[in-house]
matplotlib code that plots the C-alpha trace (Angstrom):
import matplotlib.pyplot as plt

x = [121.1, 119.6, 118.1, 121.5, 123.2, 121.7, 122.5, 126.0, 126.6, 125.2, 127.3, 130.4, 129.8, 129.2, 132.3, 134.4, 133.0, 133.6, 137.3, 138.0, 140.5, 138.3, 135.9, 135.5, 137.2, 138.3, 141.9, 143.7, 143.9, 146.4, 149.8, 150.4, 154.0, 154.1, 151.0, 152.3, 153.0, 150.7, 152.5, 155.9, 154.9, 153.7, 157.0, 158.9, 156.8, 157.4, 161.2, 161.1, 159.2, 161.6, 164.5, 162.8, 162.0, 165.7, 166.9, 164.6, 165.7, 169.3, 168.7, 166.9, 169.8, 172.2, 170.1, 169.9, 173.7, 174.3, 172.0, 173.6, 177.1]
y = [-7.4, -10.5, -8.4, -7.0, -10.3, -11.3, -7.8, -7.9, -11.4, -10.7, -7.5, -9.3, -12.1, -9.5, -7.7, -10.8, -12.0, -8.7, -8.7, -12.2, -12.6, -14.8, -12.4, -14.5, -11.8, -12.9, -13.7, -11.9, -14.2, -12.3, -11.5, -7.8, -6.9, -3.9, -1.8, -0.7, -4.2, -3.8, -0.7, -2.4, -5.3, -3.0, -1.2, -4.5, -5.6, -2.2, -2.6, -6.1, -4.8, -1.9, -4.2, -6.4, -3.3, -2.1, -5.5, -5.5, -2.0, -3.1, -6.1, -3.9, -1.4, -4.2, -5.5, -2.0, -1.6, -5.0, -4.1, -0.7, -2.2]
z = [251.4, 249.9, 247.1, 246.1, 245.8, 242.3, 241.0, 242.2, 240.9, 237.5, 237.2, 238.3, 235.7, 233.0, 233.9, 233.9, 230.6, 228.9, 229.9, 228.6, 225.8, 223.5, 221.9, 218.7, 216.7, 213.3, 212.9, 210.0, 207.1, 204.9, 206.2, 205.7, 206.5, 204.2, 203.7, 200.3, 199.1, 196.1, 194.9, 195.5, 193.4, 190.6, 190.7, 190.5, 187.5, 185.8, 186.3, 184.8, 181.8, 181.4, 181.3, 178.7, 176.6, 176.8, 175.8, 172.8, 171.8, 172.0, 169.8, 167.3, 167.3, 166.6, 163.7, 162.2, 162.6, 160.9, 158.0, 157.4, 157.1]

ax = plt.figure().add_subplot(projection="3d")
ax.plot(x, y, z, "-o")
ax.set_aspect("equal")
plt.show()
């Protein structure tokens, strides 16, 4: 019985330490709400660029119309 005590104690300590909450796991540094956030940002930039291009085209059409009159 005395020979089993160290083995039982060490196995109990290993089991308890393995089940603890503090594993030293790294905490996530970047907040990732949307896994497709990079694609969403790219689409937003494309929409902004599209509106700028449309505005420039409208201004060009107006200048052409004024010159033809």
